[in-house]
N, C-alpha and C positions, 0 to 999 in steps of 0.2 A: 500441879501435875500436868504434864503435856499429854493429853489424850490422843493427839495425832500420832504418837509413837505406835499405837496398836493398829492404825489403819492399814489394812491389807497384809498385816503380819500373819504368817502361817503358824498357827498354834495347835499343838497336839495335847489333848487333855485325857488322861486316864481317870476313870471315876466320874465321868460327866453325867451319869445318871443319879448320882448321890446328891445329898442336900447341898453341900458346898460346891461340888462340881457343877451342879445345875446353875447355881447362882453365878459362878465364875463364867460359865458358858453364856448365860444371858447378858452379863456385863460386857464381855468381850464382843458378842454379837452387836450390842448397842454401839460399841466403839469401832465397828466395821472390820473386825479381824476375820480372817478365814480360819475356820475351826474344824478339826477332825477330833471326834470323841470316840473313846474305846472303853467299854465298861460292861459289867454284868447288867442283865435286865432288872429293872426295879422290882421289888417284891410285891408292890401293890400298884394298881391303876390309879390310886389316889395319892400319888407321889408328886412332888414339885415338877419332876421331869415331864410327866404326862400332862399335869394340870396347866403348865405354862408353855406347852409345846416346844420344849427345849430343842428337840431334834430338827425342828423346822429351820431350813436355811443353812444347815451344817452337814458335814460328812459324818454321820453317826453310825458306829458299829457296835453291836452287842456281842461281847465275847469275854473270855476269861484271860486276865493278864498272865496267868500261869501257862497259857498256850503260847510259848515263846515264838514258835514258828509263825503263827498267825499275827501276833502282835508286831513282830519284827517286819513282816511283810507290809502291814498297814503303815508303819512308820516310814519305811523306805519309799512306799508309793506316794505318801503325802509330802515328804521332804520338809518337815517343820523347821522353823527358825527358833521356836521356843517350845519347850515341853513342860507341862504341869503334871506331876504325878500325884493324883489325889485318890487313886484306888486303894482302898484299905478295908479291913474287916473291923468294924467299930465295936463289936461285941467280943469281949475277951474270950469267953467260953467257946464261941464258934471259931475264933481264930486259932485256937489250940487244936 
């Protein structure tokens, strides 16, 4: 894999506060990508997002993807080259 592909790439990640989104953010930060994250606040202070200081060094926004106006505004401001959509409700009961 050519890791230099990610260097300075503008990457927008929804769900960057979740488990997979946090790991993706950490990995891309390590590869020197420019990252903007948009996600709900984690439910607990004992989450990977807080424990690993995922928001450090990125443009991190806490918000609901259902707020189309705000989400659209952040995407337009950041002008990403790549978008990862990881925002999801993992518990089926809650998602209904």
